[in-house]
FITORLO-111335 format. One record per residue (C-alpha): residue number from 1; chain; x, y, z. Coordinates in Angstrom, 2 decimals. Example, Ala and Ser with C-alpha at 12.3 -4.5 7.8 and 13.67 -1.06 7.14 Angstrom:
REM FITORLO-111335
[rec 1, "A", [12.30, -4.50, 7.80]] [rec 2, "A", [13.67, -1.06, 7.14]] 
***
This chain:
REM FITORLO-111335
[rec 1, "A", [106.29, 84.30, 83.50]] [rec 2, "A", [108.49, 87.16, 82.38]] [rec 3, "A", [107.44, 90.82, 82.46]] [rec 4, "A", [109.45, 93.57, 80.75]] [rec 5, "A", [109.01, 96.81, 82.70]] [rec 6, "A", [109.93, 100.16, 81.19]] [rec 7, "A", [110.90, 101.61, 84.51]] [rec 8, "A", [111.69, 104.91, 86.14]] [rec 9, "A", [113.57, 105.88, 89.27]] [rec 10, "A", [112.88, 108.73, 91.67]] [rec 11, "A", [114.84, 109.53, 94.82]] [rec 12, "A", [111.64, 110.03, 96.79]] [rec 13, "A", [111.50, 112.42, 99.73]] [rec 14, "A", [108.20, 112.49, 101.61]] [rec 15, "A", [106.84, 114.57, 104.47]] [rec 16, "A", [103.64, 114.32, 106.47]] [rec 17, "A", [101.68, 117.50, 107.22]] [rec 18, "A", [98.44, 118.22, 109.03]] [rec 19, "A", [96.93, 119.60, 105.85]] [rec 20, "A", [98.17, 120.32, 102.35]] [rec 21, "A", [99.32, 123.92, 101.90]] [rec 22, "A", [97.41, 126.40, 99.80]] [rec 23, "A", [99.15, 128.71, 97.34]] [rec 24, "A", [101.66, 130.95, 99.09]] [rec 25, "A", [101.38, 129.13, 102.43]] [rec 26, "A", [104.19, 127.58, 104.46]] [rec 27, "A", [103.47, 124.59, 106.68]] [rec 28, "A", [105.56, 122.59, 109.12]] [rec 29, "A", [106.16, 118.91, 108.40]] [rec 30, "A", [105.74, 116.36, 111.16]] [rec 31, "A", [107.76, 113.50, 109.66]] [rec 32, "A", [110.33, 113.04, 106.90]] [rec 33, "A", [111.49, 109.91, 105.11]] [rec 34, "A", [113.54, 109.21, 102.02]] [rec 35, "A", [113.29, 106.08, 99.92]] [rec 36, "A", [113.87, 104.67, 96.46]] [rec 37, "A", [110.78, 105.35, 94.36]] [rec 38, "A", [109.39, 106.00, 90.92]] [rec 39, "A", [106.36, 104.44, 89.26]] [rec 40, "A", [108.45, 102.14, 87.10]] [rec 41, "A", [110.55, 100.97, 90.04]] [rec 42, "A", [107.44, 100.40, 92.16]] [rec 43, "A", [105.85, 98.35, 89.38]] [rec 44, "A", [108.97, 96.25, 88.90]] [rec 45, "A", [109.60, 95.59, 92.59]] [rec 46, "A", [105.89, 94.95, 93.16]] [rec 47, "A", [105.81, 92.29, 90.45]] [rec 48, "A", [109.08, 90.78, 91.64]] [rec 49, "A", [107.77, 90.53, 95.22]] [rec 50, "A", [104.75, 88.68, 93.90]] [rec 51, "A", [107.05, 86.13, 92.29]] [rec 52, "A", [107.04, 87.24, 88.65]] [rec 53, "A", [110.28, 87.13, 86.66]] [rec 54, "A", [110.75, 90.86, 86.14]] [rec 55, "A", [113.16, 92.51, 83.70]] [rec 56, "A", [113.51, 96.23, 84.34]] [rec 57, "A", [114.89, 98.84, 81.95]] [rec 58, "A", [115.44, 102.17, 83.71]] [rec 59, "A", [117.94, 105.02, 83.83]] [rec 60, "A", [119.66, 106.47, 86.89]] [rec 61, "A", [122.39, 109.02, 87.38]] [rec 62, "A", [126.02, 108.19, 87.92]] [rec 63, "A", [125.56, 109.39, 91.48]] [rec 64, "A", [125.05, 108.18, 95.04]] [rec 65, "A", [121.32, 107.61, 94.52]] [rec 66, "A", [122.03, 105.42, 91.49]] [rec 67, "A", [124.67, 103.44, 93.38]] [rec 68, "A", [122.28, 102.95, 96.29]] [rec 69, "A", [119.50, 101.73, 93.98]] [rec 70, "A", [121.77, 99.13, 92.39]] [rec 71, "A", [122.66, 97.81, 95.83]] [rec 72, "A", [119.00, 97.72, 96.85]] [rec 73, "A", [117.96, 95.80, 93.74]] [rec 74, "A", [120.74, 93.28, 94.25]] [rec 75, "A", [119.63, 92.76, 97.85]] [rec 76, "A", [116.07, 92.36, 96.56]] [rec 77, "A", [117.34, 89.61, 94.24]] [rec 78, "A", [116.51, 91.47, 91.03]] [rec 79, "A", [118.54, 91.52, 87.83]] [rec 80, "A", [120.34, 94.86, 87.36]] [rec 81, "A", [121.52, 94.37, 83.77]] [rec 82, "A", [118.82, 96.76, 82.54]] [rec 83, "A", [119.97, 99.68, 84.69]] [rec 84, "A", [121.31, 102.47, 82.45]] [rec 85, "A", [123.76, 104.93, 84.04]] [rec 86, "A", [123.61, 108.58, 82.93]] [rec 87, "A", [125.63, 111.74, 83.52]] [rec 88, "A", [122.29, 113.43, 84.26]] [rec 89, "A", [121.34, 113.22, 87.97]] [rec 90, "A", [118.91, 110.57, 89.14]] [rec 91, "A", [115.24, 111.51, 89.25]] [rec 92, "A", [114.18, 113.40, 92.38]] [rec 93, "A", [110.77, 113.81, 93.98]] [rec 94, "A", [109.09, 115.54, 96.91]] [rec 95, "A", [105.77, 114.37, 98.32]] [rec 96, "A", [103.50, 115.92, 100.95]] [rec 97, "A", [101.03, 113.60, 102.68]] [rec 98, "A", [98.21, 115.11, 104.73]] [rec 99, "A", [96.52, 113.58, 107.77]] [rec 100, "A", [93.44, 112.75, 105.69]] [rec 101, "A", [95.57, 110.74, 103.25]] [rec 102, "A", [95.55, 113.26, 100.40]] [rec 103, "A", [98.90, 114.05, 98.84]] [rec 104, "A", [100.86, 116.28, 96.47]] [rec 105, "A", [103.88, 114.99, 94.52]] [rec 106, "A", [106.43, 117.01, 92.53]] [rec 107, "A", [108.96, 115.14, 90.38]] [rec 108, "A", [112.15, 116.14, 88.56]] [rec 109, "A", [112.68, 113.43, 85.90]] [rec 110, "A", [116.47, 113.66, 85.69]] [rec 111, "A", [118.02, 110.57, 84.14]] [rec 112, "A", [114.59, 109.09, 83.37]] [rec 113, "A", [114.29, 111.51, 80.45]] [rec 114, "A", [117.45, 109.99, 78.91]] [rec 115, "A", [115.89, 106.58, 78.29]] [rec 116, "A", [115.56, 106.15, 74.51]] [rec 117, "A", [114.83, 103.72, 71.70]] [rec 118, "A", [118.45, 102.52, 71.52]] [rec 119, "A", [118.22, 101.26, 75.10]] [rec 120, "A", [115.08, 99.29, 74.20]] [rec 121, "A", [116.68, 97.89, 71.06]] [rec 122, "A", [119.70, 96.76, 73.08]] [rec 123, "A", [117.34, 94.81, 75.37]] [rec 124, "A", [115.21, 93.36, 72.57]] [rec 125, "A", [116.41, 89.78, 73.11]] [rec 126, "A", [115.10, 89.94, 76.69]] [rec 127, "A", [111.85, 91.63, 75.70]] [rec 128, "A", [111.06, 88.93, 73.14]] [rec 129, "A", [111.11, 86.24, 75.84]] [rec 130, "A", [108.54, 88.00, 78.04]] [rec 131, "A", [104.76, 87.59, 78.21]] [rec 132, "A", [103.98, 91.22, 78.91]] [rec 133, "A", [105.54, 94.65, 78.33]] [rec 134, "A", [104.51, 97.23, 80.93]] [rec 135, "A", [105.05, 101.00, 80.72]] [rec 136, "A", [104.24, 104.19, 82.63]] [rec 137, "A", [104.71, 107.90, 81.91]] [rec 138, "A", [107.75, 108.91, 83.96]] [rec 139, "A", [109.81, 108.26, 80.81]] [rec 140, "A", [109.58, 109.68, 77.25]] [rec 141, "A", [107.20, 108.35, 74.61]] [rec 142, "A", [109.94, 107.11, 72.23]] [rec 143, "A", [111.13, 104.08, 74.26]] [rec 144, "A", [107.53, 103.13, 75.06]] [rec 145, "A", [106.55, 103.20, 71.40]] [rec 146, "A", [109.62, 101.17, 70.43]] [rec 147, "A", [108.95, 98.55, 73.10]] [rec 148, "A", [105.24, 98.30, 72.25]] [rec 149, "A", [106.05, 97.97, 68.54]] [rec 150, "A", [108.45, 95.12, 69.31]] [rec 151, "A", [105.83, 93.53, 71.54]] [rec 152, "A", [103.20, 93.67, 68.80]] [rec 153, "A", [105.63, 92.15, 66.28]] [rec 154, "A", [106.23, 89.18, 68.58]] [rec 155, "A", [102.66, 88.71, 69.82]] [rec 156, "A", [103.40, 89.97, 73.33]] [rec 157, "A", [100.71, 91.74, 75.36]] [rec 158, "A", [101.20, 95.35, 76.47]] [rec 159, "A", [99.98, 97.31, 79.49]] [rec 160, "A", [100.06, 101.09, 79.83]] [rec 161, "A", [99.54, 103.09, 83.02]] [rec 162, "A", [99.64, 106.69, 81.69]] [rec 163, "A", [100.73, 108.28, 84.95]] [rec 164, "A", [101.82, 110.92, 85.71]] [rec 165, "A", [99.28, 112.09, 83.17]] [rec 166, "A", [100.09, 113.45, 79.75]] [rec 167, "A", [98.06, 112.99, 76.59]] [rec 168, "A", [99.11, 109.59, 75.18]] [rec 169, "A", [100.53, 109.37, 71.69]] [rec 170, "A", [97.75, 107.77, 69.57]] [rec 171, "A", [100.36, 105.35, 68.17]] [rec 172, "A", [101.08, 104.11, 71.69]] [rec 173, "A", [97.40, 103.74, 72.53]] [rec 174, "A", [96.86, 101.78, 69.33]] [rec 175, "A", [99.49, 99.28, 70.54]] [rec 176, "A", [98.12, 99.05, 74.10]] [rec 177, "A", [96.24, 95.89, 75.03]] [rec 178, "A", [95.54, 96.80, 78.68]] [rec 179, "A", [95.01, 100.37, 79.88]] [rec 180, "A", [94.97, 101.11, 83.62]] [rec 181, "A", [93.98, 104.61, 84.74]] [rec 182, "A", [92.72, 106.34, 87.84]] [rec 183, "A", [89.53, 108.39, 87.76]] [rec 184, "A", [91.26, 111.68, 86.90]] [rec 185, "A", [93.35, 110.11, 84.13]] [rec 186, "A", [90.30, 108.40, 82.64]] [rec 187, "A", [88.46, 111.71, 82.56]] [rec 188, "A", [91.36, 113.38, 80.74]] [rec 189, "A", [91.92, 110.46, 78.36]] [rec 190, "A", [88.32, 110.17, 77.23]] [rec 191, "A", [87.08, 113.76, 77.71]] [rec 192, "A", [84.68, 112.96, 80.57]] [rec 193, "A", [83.72, 116.34, 82.05]] [rec 194, "A", [81.64, 115.14, 84.99]] [rec 195, "A", [83.92, 112.29, 86.10]] [rec 196, "A", [84.26, 113.43, 89.76]] [rec 197, "A", [80.49, 113.19, 90.22]] [rec 198, "A", [80.06, 109.77, 88.62]] [rec 199, "A", [79.06, 106.86, 90.82]] [rec 200, "A", [80.53, 103.41, 90.20]] [rec 201, "A", [77.19, 102.41, 88.69]] [rec 202, "A", [77.44, 105.28, 86.22]] [rec 203, "A", [81.02, 104.27, 85.37]] [rec 204, "A", [79.73, 100.77, 84.67]] [rec 205, "A", [77.34, 102.10, 82.08]] [rec 206, "A", [79.91, 104.52, 80.64]] [rec 207, "A", [82.93, 102.28, 80.09]] [rec 208, "A", [81.52, 100.19, 77.22]] [rec 209, "A", [80.67, 103.41, 75.34]] [rec 210, "A", [84.18, 104.89, 75.40]] [rec 211, "A", [86.40, 104.98, 72.32]] [rec 212, "A", [88.67, 102.19, 73.48]] [rec 213, "A", [89.79, 99.45, 71.09]] [rec 214, "A", [92.13, 97.46, 73.35]] [rec 215, "A", [91.43, 94.25, 75.25]] [rec 216, "A", [91.04, 95.54, 78.82]] [rec 217, "A", [90.24, 98.95, 80.31]] [rec 218, "A", [90.50, 99.41, 84.08]] [rec 219, "A", [89.60, 102.55, 86.02]] [rec 220, "A", [90.55, 102.68, 89.70]] [rec 221, "A", [88.22, 104.61, 92.01]] [rec 222, "A", [90.24, 104.67, 95.27]] [rec 223, "A", [88.02, 103.73, 98.23]] [rec 224, "A", [85.19, 102.79, 95.82]] [rec 225, "A", [87.20, 99.99, 94.25]] [rec 226, "A", [87.62, 99.71, 90.50]] [rec 227, "A", [85.68, 99.29, 87.27]] [rec 228, "A", [86.85, 97.16, 84.35]] [rec 229, "A", [85.67, 96.54, 80.82]] [rec 230, "A", [86.93, 93.63, 78.75]] [rec 231, "A", [85.92, 93.62, 75.10]] [rec 232, "A", [82.92, 91.41, 74.48]] [rec 233, "A", [82.00, 91.25, 78.18]] [rec 234, "A", [79.84, 93.44, 80.46]] [rec 235, "A", [81.72, 96.00, 82.55]] [rec 236, "A", [82.24, 94.90, 86.16]] [rec 237, "A", [82.81, 96.60, 89.50]] [rec 238, "A", [84.97, 95.24, 92.30]] [rec 239, "A", [84.64, 96.94, 95.70]] [rec 240, "A", [87.66, 98.15, 97.62]] [rec 241, "A", [89.02, 96.64, 100.80]] [rec 242, "A", [88.29, 98.60, 103.97]] [rec 243, "A", [91.51, 100.06, 105.39]] [rec 244, "A", [92.59, 103.20, 107.21]] [rec 245, "A", [94.62, 105.17, 104.66]] [rec 246, "A", [98.09, 106.28, 105.72]] [rec 247, "A", [99.79, 107.19, 102.44]] [rec 248, "A", [98.21, 106.65, 98.99]] [rec 249, "A", [101.58, 107.07, 97.25]] [rec 250, "A", [102.31, 103.89, 95.33]] [rec 251, "A", [98.91, 102.30, 95.89]] [rec 252, "A", [98.13, 102.52, 92.18]] [rec 253, "A", [101.46, 100.90, 91.32]] [rec 254, "A", [100.77, 98.08, 93.77]] [rec 255, "A", [97.32, 97.65, 92.20]] [rec 256, "A", [98.83, 97.34, 88.72]] [rec 257, "A", [101.49, 94.89, 89.92]] [rec 258, "A", [98.79, 92.77, 91.54]] [rec 259, "A", [96.64, 92.90, 88.43]] [rec 260, "A", [99.53, 91.76, 86.25]] [rec 261, "A", [100.34, 88.89, 88.63]] [rec 262, "A", [96.72, 87.72, 88.74]] [rec 263, "A", [96.11, 87.95, 84.99]] [rec 264, "A", [99.34, 86.12, 84.15]] [rec 265, "A", [98.22, 83.39, 86.56]] [rec 266, "A", [94.91, 83.18, 84.69]] [rec 267, "A", [92.67, 84.50, 87.46]] [rec 268, "A", [89.16, 85.29, 86.21]] [rec 269, "A", [88.87, 89.06, 85.84]] [rec 270, "A", [86.77, 89.66, 89.00]] [rec 271, "A", [89.27, 87.68, 91.07]] [rec 272, "A", [92.19, 89.50, 89.45]] [rec 273, "A", [90.65, 92.87, 90.31]] [rec 274, "A", [89.95, 91.72, 93.86]] [rec 275, "A", [93.59, 90.66, 94.28]] [rec 276, "A", [94.82, 93.93, 92.74]] [rec 277, "A", [92.58, 95.96, 95.07]] [rec 278, "A", [94.09, 94.11, 98.02]] [rec 279, "A", [97.65, 94.93, 96.90]] [rec 280, "A", [96.74, 98.60, 96.55]] [rec 281, "A", [94.98, 98.70, 99.91]] [rec 282, "A", [97.94, 97.12, 101.71]] [rec 283, "A", [100.30, 99.82, 100.40]] [rec 284, "A", [97.84, 102.67, 101.03]] [rec 285, "A", [97.49, 101.62, 104.67]] [rec 286, "A", [101.22, 102.01, 105.40]] [rec 287, "A", [103.72, 104.88, 105.07]] [rec 288, "A", [106.24, 104.52, 102.23]] [rec 289, "A", [106.03, 102.30, 99.21]] [rec 290, "A", [108.87, 99.79, 98.68]] [rec 291, "A", [108.73, 98.35, 102.21]] [rec 292, "A", [104.96, 97.96, 101.87]] [rec 293, "A", [104.84, 96.16, 98.51]] [rec 294, "A", [103.52, 92.72, 99.47]] [rec 295, "A", [104.35, 89.12, 98.69]] [rec 296, "A", [101.61, 86.72, 97.61]] [rec 297, "A", [101.32, 85.02, 101.00]] [rec 298, "A", [100.81, 88.38, 102.72]] [rec 299, "A", [98.09, 89.34, 100.23]] [rec 300, "A", [96.30, 86.05, 100.84]] [rec 301, "A", [96.41, 86.58, 104.62]] [rec 302, "A", [95.12, 90.13, 104.17]] [rec 303, "A", [92.23, 89.00, 101.97]] [rec 304, "A", [91.27, 86.25, 104.40]] [rec 305, "A", [91.03, 88.62, 107.36]] [rec 306, "A", [89.87, 91.91, 105.87]] [rec 307, "A", [86.45, 93.31, 105.02]] [rec 308, "A", [85.48, 94.91, 101.76]] [rec 309, "A", [83.47, 98.08, 101.26]] [rec 310, "A", [79.72, 97.81, 100.78]] [rec 311, "A", [78.33, 97.64, 97.27]] [rec 312, "A", [77.96, 100.96, 95.46]] [rec 313, "A", [74.82, 102.97, 95.19]] [rec 314, "A", [73.05, 103.14, 91.84]] 
***
């Protein structure tokens, strides 16, 4: 079951602080760690860990971070033919994680911004053999549009996670079969002014009314689980798993990887969302991202021994 991931790479540097700083404030960090990151990399590694055949197209600098990533992917057992080397430095990010689990992330795109349509065209023979093309927004629109156009021509499904948020090109949205957003992104995408105050029950009533023409719309609601609407079916809510949050960075990527795995294995939608919630919860409950991305057996153990949050209030 092949997945073509339009990836991104960030040399991620994270620090834990007691509380996030306000404007003009300086705070002392308690811990520091550096790891390979980026939404596209997290998605690709997450899917690979779950056993999916994953083809990743991403750009890194011709630098030490790029060299280190290639080594890491080879150790992981992933194909590195889709790694594009650039004279522009590798992407770089800084994240602050507070004691309450809230975070701030700042990213310099670097080589990610160099990914273009020619790179997608060069990989078209691989893309055509996949069942799904998956994209995120740490890369430019042009390669996403090219890949989604190729996918549509060959009857391949597409999934878009428009994060970090920017207004999606309408042409890309028109080619998107599955759209996965968090609450803030959904509010921006569909012009929902009161999104932060909406209960899951209100989201359930709202989703079928939104101007969405694709096959599946999923909105993640952090500790309240997620809401999904599949065309022709009632919207559904799946509660979250109860965990103590340590670092939410990458939890959304783990959720999307789990959702892709479950859907490609023909899980019914409620079961797919339940599995995806578990993947996200497992990553959110641990510091770092790549080391926390789970394998299927670990997710199954987690689901067998973990509680889920109570049903939402109406």
